[in-house]
C-alpha positions as a printed Julia matrix, in Angstrom:
38×3 Matrix{Float64}:
 -22.9   15.25  59.46
 -24.75  16.82  56.42
 -24.28  15.31  53.15
 -22.53  18.44  51.72
 -20.19  18.22  54.39
 -19.48  14.48  53.6
 -18.76  15.38  49.98
 -16.5   18.21  50.86
 -14.38  15.79  53.11
 -14.59  13.07  50.07
 -13.28  15.61  47.47
 -10.77  17.2   49.54
  -9.18  13.8   50.73
  -8.87  12.78  47.21
  -7.42  16.14  46.23
 -10.27  17.04  43.82
 -10.54  20.44  45.71
  -7.75  23.28  45.69
  -7.19  24.9   48.91
  -8.87  28.18  47.67
 -12.04  26.05  46.59
 -11.96  24.45  49.93
 -11.65  27.68  51.71
 -14.63  29.14  49.86
 -16.87  26.27  51.04
 -15.56  26.62  54.54
 -16.41  30.38  54.37
 -19.88  29.59  53.14
 -20.86  27.45  56.1
 -20.59  24.17  54.11
 -17.76  22.71  56.09
 -15.41  23.43  59.32
 -11.58  24.02  58.32
 -10.63  22.1   61.51
 -12.44  18.91  60.08
 -10.4   19.27  56.8
  -7.09  17.28  57.04
  -3.97  18.94  55.99
C-alpha cells in the first residue's frame, strides 16, 4: 500500500475527511472507494 493510501485511510477512519474530499481523492487515484469503510 502506498503512503498516500495509508494517509487517506487514516484520516477517513478518524472522520477528518468529508465524503466529498474522499471521493475527490478516489477520483484522482489516491485510494480505492471499496477500501474506505462506511
